[in-house]
C-alpha positions, -999 to 999 in steps of 0.1 A, spaced: 814 -334 -9 841 -312 5 843 -276 4 872 -274 -21 848 -293 -48 823 -261 -46 831 -245 -81 822 -214 -96 787 -210 -105 775 -239 -77 745 -231 -56 750 -239 -20 731 -237 16 745 -216 46 742 -226 84 716 -199 92 691 -209 58 706 -189 33 713 -199 -2 743 -187 -23 761 -187 -54 798 -195 -53 816 -166 -71 854 -183 -71 871 -215 -69 896 -212 -42 899 -239 -17 903 -219 16 884 -212 46 870 -180 34 852 -180 1 835 -151 -25 803 -154 -31 768 -141 -35 745 -147 -9 705 -138 -9 697 -131 29 678 -101 37 694 -86 5 713 -98 -25 748 -91 -18 786 -106 -27 813 -110 -1 828 -130 19 818 -166 36 835 -191 60 833 -224 44 822 -237 75 793 -220 73 784 -240 39 760 -268 47 754 -284 20 758 -277 -24 741 -285 -54 759 -303 -80 755 -297 -115 734 -322 -120 707 -308 -94 715 -331 -64 721 -315 -31 750 -326 -9 761 -325 26 795 -308 31 823 -324 49 848 -301 65 886 -306 66 907 -301 98 917 -268 92 882 -257 88 869 -273 119 896 -256 138 890 -219 121 854 -229 134 861 -236 169 883 -204 172 854 -183 156 833 -196 184 853 -192 213 857 -156 201 820 -148 188 802 -173 206 
């Protein structure tokens, strides 16, 4: 599943293990979501931090990244480590 296929209302899991619900239908490297971490908050998440998503039928699918998402991830790692 590509990150652009994650639609509003779908559940997903982030690289750090937290879960969230997608709040937009964008197809960019940042997405708007409600994330359940130490607190439940709404905000932007990088699409390359999403590792799997749940389809409406309840199945979890691993996420495939686009070339652009991989480049942004590498740039992010070079800056922030």
